[in-house]
N, C-alpha and C positions, 0 to 999 in steps of 0.2 A: 858753656857745656857743649860738648861735641854731639853730633847726630848719631843715634843708635838705631840699628835695625830691630824689627819687632821681636826677633828671637833672643835679643839681649836685654829686653825690658822685663822688669819684675814689678808688678803692682801689688803691694802688700799692705793690708789693713792691720794696724796694731790695736788689738782689742783685749778686753778683760774687765774685771771688776774695777771700780774706781779706787784710786789710791795704791795700785800695785806697781806703779813705776813705768807706765807706758810712755809718758812724755819724756821722762829721763832716759829711757831706752832709745827713743827717737833722737834725742839730743846727743847721746853717746855715738850713735851710728853716723850722724852728720859730722861730728867732730873727728871720728876715725877716718871718714872719707875726705876730710879737709874741705867739706862744704861750708863749715864755719871755722872761725879762728879761735873761738873760745868755747868752753864747755859750760853752757848755761845751767842755772839751777832753778827749779820750780819755786823754792823758798825765796829766792831773790827776785823772782819775776823776770828772769833774763833768758828763758828758753825761747827757741825759734818758733815753736808751734802754739804756745800759749801767749798770745800778744794782745788779746782783748782786755780792756781795763778790768772787767769783772773776773777774768781768768787770773790775772796777775794778783788781784786783791784776795781772791778766795783760794788760790793755789790749787785749782782744779781745771780740767779741760771742759769747755762748754760747747765748742764747735770743732768739727773735724777740720784738720789742716793738712795740706799736702806738702811734702818736703822731698824733692828729688835730690839724688846724690849719685856719684859714680863709684863703682867698686868692682875690682877684678874684671874689667872690660865689660861691665854690665851697668845699666841704668836702673836704679831702684826709685820707684815712686812710693815713698813711705806715706801712709795716711794715718796720722795720729788721731784716734777716735775716742771720744769721751766714754767713760765707763759708768757714769752715774745714770740711773734709769730715766730721769727727767729728760735726758737728751738722747733717748733711744733712736729718735729720727735720724740723728747724725750717723749712727751705725747702719741703719737701714739704707740710707742713700749711698754711703761709702761702699758698703758690701756689694752694691749693684755693679761697681766698676773694679773692685779688687779681684785679682785672679787668685790670690792666696791670702792667708792671714797668719799672724803670729799672736797666739794667745799668751798673755803675760799672767803668770800665777805667782802669788807671793809664797816664798819658802816658809814663812811663819804662818800666815793665814790659811794657806792651802787652797783646796778647791772649794769655792763658795759660790753664791748664787750668780754673781756676774760672770764667773768662769763657765757655769752651766749654760747661761743664756748665750754667751759668745759661741760656745760649742754648738748649741742647737741652731743658732742662726747660720753658722757656717754649713752645718749639715743640711739645713733646708735649702740653702742656695748652692749646694754642691761645691763648696770652696775648700780646696786643700789647705792644710794648716800644719803649723809647727808650734810647739809649746816651749816657752822660755820661762824656766823657774827662776824668778828674780829675787833680789834681796837676800842672797846667800851670805852676805856680810853681817846680817842681823843676828842678835842673840836669839837662841831657840829656833834658828833655821833648821828645817828637817826635810831634806830632799826625798828621802826614802818614804816618809809619810805621804808626801805629795804623789809619788809614783804609785803607792798602794791605793790612794784615793782615786787617781785617774784610772788605774786598772780595774778597780771595783765598778766604776761607772761605765767605762768604755771598752773594757776587755782587751782582746788581742790587737786592737788598733794601736795601742800605746807602745811605742818603740823607743826606749831610752838610749840615746847615743853616748851618754856620759854618766860617770859616777864622780861626785865631788871628792876632792881630797881635803879633809879637815884636820888641822893640827892645833891642838889646844883650844878647840872651839872656833878657830879661825879658818876661813875659806882660803886655801892657798893654791889650789889648782884643780885639775880634773883628769880622769882617765877616759880616753877615747876607747869605748868597748868594741868598736869595729876593728880598728888597727891594733888594739891592745897596747897603746902607748900612753904615757903620762905627760902632762904639761904642768909646769909650775909658773905662777905669775911673778914677773920681775918688773915692778913699775908698770908701765903701759904695754910691756911686751911679755912673751912667754918663752920658757926654755924647756927642752926635753929633759925628763928625769926618769929613772927606772920606776916601773909600776910598784908601789909599796906592797911588800909581801903580806902585810897584815890586812890587805883589802880583798884578797881572793874570795873570801866567803861572801862578800857583798857584790863583787863584780860578776861572779859566775851566774847567779840567777838573773841579773840584769842583762848580761850578754845572751843568755838563753832566751829571754823575752824578745830580744831584737832579732836573733837568728830565726826563731820560730815565725815571727812576723814576716821576715824576708822569704822564708821557705813557702809560706802560704800564698805567695804571689804567682806560683806556677807549679804544675804537676811534676815537672822535671826536677825542680829544686826540692819539692816535698818528698819525692821518691829518694833523692840523694840523701836528704837529711835523715829520713827514717831508716835508711839502710846503714846509718852509722858513720857516713862520710862527713867530713868537715866542709862547709861552704867556704870558698875563697873570699878574701876581702873584696875583690872586684865583683864577684857574684852577689855578695850581700849589698854592696853599694848600688849596683845596677837594679837589683830587685826592689830595694827600699825606694829608690827614686820612682820606679814604676808604680809602686804602691802609694807613694805620697801624692803623685800627680792625679791618680784616680780617687784619692781620698780614703783608701783602705788602711794606710799606715800614717801615723802621726808621730814624727820624731820629737823627743824631749831632750832639751839641753839646759844647762844651768849657768848662772852668772850673777854678777852684781852690776847693774847699770850705773849706779851712782859712783862706783869705783872703777867703772869701765873694764870690768873683768868678764871674760867670756863673750864679749859683744862682737869682737872681730870674728870669732869662731862662728857665732850665729850668722853673721853677714856672709861668711864663706858658704854656709849651709843653704842660705836663702838663694844665692847664685847657683849653687850646684843642684839643689833638690826641688825647689819650688818652681812651678811652671811659668813659661812665657805665655803671653796672651794666645798665641797660635796653638798651644797645647791644650787649651781649654775648649769648652763647648762653643760651637760656632754661634754667632749672634743670629737670632731669628726674630724677625718682625713681621709686619703686615703691610701690604700695599694699601695706601690710604684711600684709594678709590675702589679698586677691585676687591678689597678685603680678603685677599689671598695671602698665604704665608710667603714670606720672602726670606731666604737664607743668605747671609753674607759670611765672609771669612776675614780674618785679620791679615789682609794682603794689600799691598800697595796697588795692585792691578785692579782691585774692585772699585766700584763707584764709592764716593765719599759718603760716610754716615757717622754720626756721633750721638751720644746720649749725654744730656746735661744733668749732672747729679747733684749740683750744689750751686747756690747763688750767694754772693757776698755783696751787701749794699753799703756803700760809703757815701755819706752826704756830700763829700767834696769831690771824690774821684768818680763817683757814679757806680754803676753796677758791673760786677765781674761774674761771668758765667763759667763755672768749672765743668769740663767735659772729658769724656774718653772717646777717642776715635775708634769706632767699631769696624770700619773698613775704609780702604783708600787712604787719602791723606788730606790734611787741611793746610792751605797756603794763605798767607796774608794777602789781602786784596780780593779774595774769592767772594762771590755772592752765593749764599746757600739758601736752602728752602726749609722752612719749619712747617711740617705737615700738620702738627697739632693746631697751629693758628692759621694755616693756609696763607702764609706770608713769607716773603724773602727777607734775608738779613745780610748786610754787608759786613764782611770780616775785615776790620781795620788793624787793630792791635792784638797780637797774640802774645801771651806770657806764660812762662813757667813760674809757678808760685812756690816759694820756699817760705812758709809762714806768711808774713805780710810783705816780704820782699818780692818784687816783680822783675823777672828776668826776661827781656824781650826775646822773641823767637819768630822765625819766618815760616817754619814748616813743622807740622806735627804728624808723625807717621802713625800708621795703624797700630792700635794697642796702647798708644801713649796717652798721657793725661796732661792737660794744660788748661788755660783760661783765656777767655776773650772778653774784651771790654765793650760796654755800651750797646749791647743788643737791645733792640727796641721792644720786641714782643715776647721774646723767649723766656720761659720760666723753668724752674727746677722740674725735671721729669720729661721735658720736651725732647724731641728728636730734631737734629739738624741733618740735612742730606743733600745730595745732588738732585736738583729739581727734575732732571730728565730720567732719573732712576730712583723714584721716591720709595721710602720705607719709613714706617713708624714703629718704634720699639714700645713695648709695654711700659706705661708710666710706672714710676716708683710708688709702691703701696706704703705710704707712711701711716703710722699708728693714729687712730682717732683720738681726739682730745677726751680726757676723762674727768676734768675738773673745770669749773667755771666760776669766775668772780665778776662782780659788777665793777666797772672802771669809770672813774670820773676825774676831772682835772682838779688839781690843787688850787690853781689860779683861775678865777673866773675869766671866761673868754678864750681859754686855751683848748676848748673841746674840739674844734676843727683841726687844730695842730696835732692833738693826740691821735685823732682818728686817722689823719694823713700819715703820721709817723708809724702807727701800728700797721697800716696798710703796706707801707714800704718794708717793714720788718717781716711781714708774711711772705715777701718775695724770697727772703733768705731762710725762713723757717716755716715750712708748710705744715708743721705739727700743731700750730695754734690758729685759731680763727677769731675774728672780731665781727660781731653782728649786733644789731639793735633788736631787743625784744619788744615787739610792737605792743604787747599787752601790758608790760610793766614800764615801758619807756626807758629801760636801762640799756647801756651799752655793755655787752657781755664779752669778756675775754676768756677763751677756753683753751686749755693746754694739757700737757701730759701730767704735770704735778705742780705742787706749790712752789718749789724752787724754780721750775721752768717759768712760771708766771712772774716770779720775783725778778728773774734775770731779764725778762722782756721789759719790765718796768724800768730797770736800771739802764738797759740799752736805749730805751726811749729817751731817757734823761741825758745819757752820754752823747747820743748821736743827733738828737733833734732838740735838745734843750727844754723839754717840757716834762713836768712831774705829774705822774698819775697816782691816784689814790684808789685802793681796792677795798671792797667790802663784800659781805655775803650777798649773793643775788636774791632779789625778792622772789618768792614762790608765786606763780601766776594762779592764785586762787580764783574761783568763780562763785557766784551765788545763784540759787534758784529758790523756788517756793515749793511747799509741800501740800498746801490745801488751797482750794479755789475760793475766791472772794469776789464780791461785786463792789465796785468802788465808784464814787462820784467825784468828778472834777469840775469845778465851776469857777470861771474867771469872769468877774464882773467889775467894771470900773466906769462909773457914770457920774462925773462931777462937772457937768457943764461942757458944752461943745461936743465934739465927736467922741463917743465912749468906746469901750471894749466889752465884748460879751462872747463867751464860749462856754458851753455846758455839755458834758458827756457822762454817760454811764457805761462803764467797761467791766466786763467779767474777765478776771484773770484766773487762769488755771495752769497747773503744771503739765508740760508735755511728757509723754512716756519716755522720750529719749532726750537727755540733757545735751547731747551732741547737736541737736537741732536748736539753734540759739533762740529764735523768735518766730512767732507766726501771728499775723494780724488777720482778723476775720471781720468783715463788714456785714452786720445783720440789721442795718437801719431800714425801717419801712416807713412809708408815709412821709418821708422828707423831713423828719424831726431834726436831723442834721443834714443840711443841704450837701449834695454830691461834691460840690467844689471844695468843701472843707474836710471831707473824709481823709484825703491824703495828708492833710496837715496833722490830723490826729495820729495817723500811722507814724509820720515823721517825728512828732513830738515824743512819742513813746520810744522810738529807736534812739533818739538823742539822749534819753535817760538811761538806756541799757548799760553804757560803759561804767556807770557809777551806781553800784547797788545800794540798797537801803540798809543792809546789815553792817557792812564794813567798808563799803566803797569799792568793792570788786565788781567786775562785769557780771551782769545778770544773764542767765541762759535758761533754756528749757521752759519758756513761757509762751502760752497762747493768750492773746488779748482779743476779746470779742467786743466790738462796739455795737451796743444794742439799743441805746436810747440817748436822749439829750434834748437840747433846745437851742434856739438861736434868736437873734434880734435882727430884724430886716436892715437896720442901719448900722448898728454898732458891732456886729459880728465880722470877724476877719480870720484869715489863715493863722495869724500870730495868736489871736485870742484862743483859737481851738488847740494850737500847739501847747499853750500854757495850761489850758484846761486838762489836756492829756497828761502833762507832767504832774499836775496836782493829783490826778487819779493814781498815777504811778507810785507816788509817795505812800499811798495807803497799803502798798505791798508789805509794810511792816506787820500788817495783820494777817498775812498769808503764810505764817510760819516759815520765814526765810531761813535757809540753811547755807552753810559754807561747803563748797566742793573743792577737792584738791586733786592735782594730777597724780595718777598712778602709773608707775613705770614698770616695764618688764626688765628684770635684771638677769643677765646671763653671766654667771661667775665661773671662771675656770681656775681650779686650784689643784695642787697635788693631794692625793688621797689622805695624807697625814693631817691635813688642815680641815677636813670636812666638818668635823664636830664644831670647831670654833666658828666656821663660816655660817653654818646653819643657825647656831645659837645667836650669833650677832645679827643675822637677818631677822630672826624672830623678835629681837629687842627693838628692831627698827620698824615694828608693826608689819613685817613682811609675811606673805603667804607662800610657802614652798610649794611649787607646782610639780617639780620633778628633779631627779638626779640621774645623770647619764654618764657612764664611763666612756671616755673617749680615747683610751689607750695611753701608753707611755707613763702610766702611774698618775694620770690626770682624771679629774671628774668635773662635769659641768653641773652646776646647780642653777635651776631656773626658778625664779620667784617673782612675785608682784609686790612692789614696795612703794610707799608714798614718796614722791620726789623730795618732800621736805625733810625726809630722814636720810637722804643720800648726799647731802651737800659736801661732806669731806670723806666720802667713801673711798676715793682713790688713795688718800693718805692712810686711812685706817686699814684698808686691805693690804697695802704694802707692808704696814707694820705687823699685821697678823700673820702674813705668809713669808716674811723676809724677802719681799718683792717677787715672790714666785707666782702670785696670782694675777689675773687680769679680769676685766669685766666690760660689759657693754650695756647701756641703758637705752630703752626704746619706749616712747610714750604709748600707753594703751588706752586710757579713758579717764574720765573724772568720776570720783566717788565722794559721798558725803563724809565730812571730817567728823570724827568722834566728838561728842559734846564737850568733854573736858578740854580737849585740845582746841576746839573751835572757840571756846570762851577766851582763851589766851590770845589767839590770833586776832579776834575781833577787838579785844581791849588794846592790843598793841597798835592795830590799825587806827583806832580812834585817837590814841596818844600822838601818833605820827601826823595825823590830819590836824590835830590841834596845834602842833608846832609849826605847821606850814603857813 
């Protein structure tokens, strides 16, 4: 691949709902550009960008993949981005480096939730976009329905460039409404034909939409349009490009990726209408020491800087870090600075990635995307730069995990291998976490959704040869007492020789705040328990706290006052008094012990239409609604307090209730007493599990 200047580079994210043909569209573009010598099929597992074993098996994209190609004297860096919501982190990372996006919409399914999410993320990130209405070859394809849906949602921004020609239900060509010329598909090419006379009624309103969108880009064109003059083709094209670059106009075209129809036209439009990196907002970071803003530009004359947006881990090849050069250029052999880690990195091997294929490169110019191997400390979201001119860009804000499962090894002794493998996988997927719950002792794997965690398990098996087993995580219940008692603990063992003797009286009472775990009070007078043994009593009680008397959960919110006891001048010891304290602790069964459960603050954001279902569902989960706040754009925030035990699969349930339009965040608030009927079940289950151990 030859070298291209920044103005000839186009970085395009291919986004949209899962299953709308994004990977097939990417494959068609690669084939048309002769970047591949065969047209791969998702069903056959032969596409360039779906090369992971799980992607091939499931026929879906799981990871974003970059695929550079050359077209019309331009270089396209196509980023094929998964559409399924469990892999939303791939879209977040990729859109940080994409200068534009192609939203793929199904001609049958129309505008659905993945379309809306893709649009919203582009809008939030200021990314210009074009819409490709795909699958026009399918039965019941309805381009005009899609246009109406888009117009209803996004108004005058929608600018259809084409109207499809349908003959006997078959997609045979299209009318270019700017040039008012028709094209008919002939195999893999197109031929000019007259505009069908019976299409005027359809074409006229579509052309009006486009011309109005163009006219709104300037007062001069608006005045000309409303005075009744026709805009020239050149005026329309120039105005539309200006509107596209600033995000005010979104062109819509149609085609069939699987039949390679309309794809070359889309590629022509990408080169002509979507922006080069230098036409986008200038990269702005911060000086790592001075903490002052630093502005760079996509220019070779600027000091080098780059943002790492993705990491790929291969157990054999090592780590590949994918990056976009934000300023200057990167050359093989350079030493660069990572301000996030305050370390330098040596750049040895630079590659252009086309799916899993690595194409060696010596130099990467400003605005281009590439990969470098075997960086030592650099992670996804880090900045690389010239050490003499440092800058750090804002890290990528990946979504927080919303579902957790306990993970264990299928084979005894593989625990360390699983933990090491999961840690390696977090390098390439920052949207999941692995941590040990100190209270329950379980290793928790947290991710975006159930499919996400399932894929992580499969990757662990495929890449590192270990098999993980998942189960619902234990709830970190606790226990406390509700009434004060006085308890005696006496340990006496005198059967010849040196004996053991420890004797205590302890008053146990509930603390007003269960967040205060334990308080020990010494009220011994007269030396009935010698001073040197009192710390042993305290220690003996504290060692009992992790295993409560009700169901074996940690005890909290207890004050223990040592007020009496006795000792033996020869047989007493620290150990004897520790045992005596533990015997007194067991009497807490008489102190009305109760079970406590963690209460979470749930902040749920959903469209207005789903409010009733969401509130009803939270009530069923023993939730208390604290408030409802409108946050604009047809969305509401519901704030509630809900027991953690009721929220185990909430991520999946919320997605089902809202067609994936809802989101939520859970934050720990406090512990509260479990209702008696539920407590009885939890205690019984805990006793059964203890009996099996």
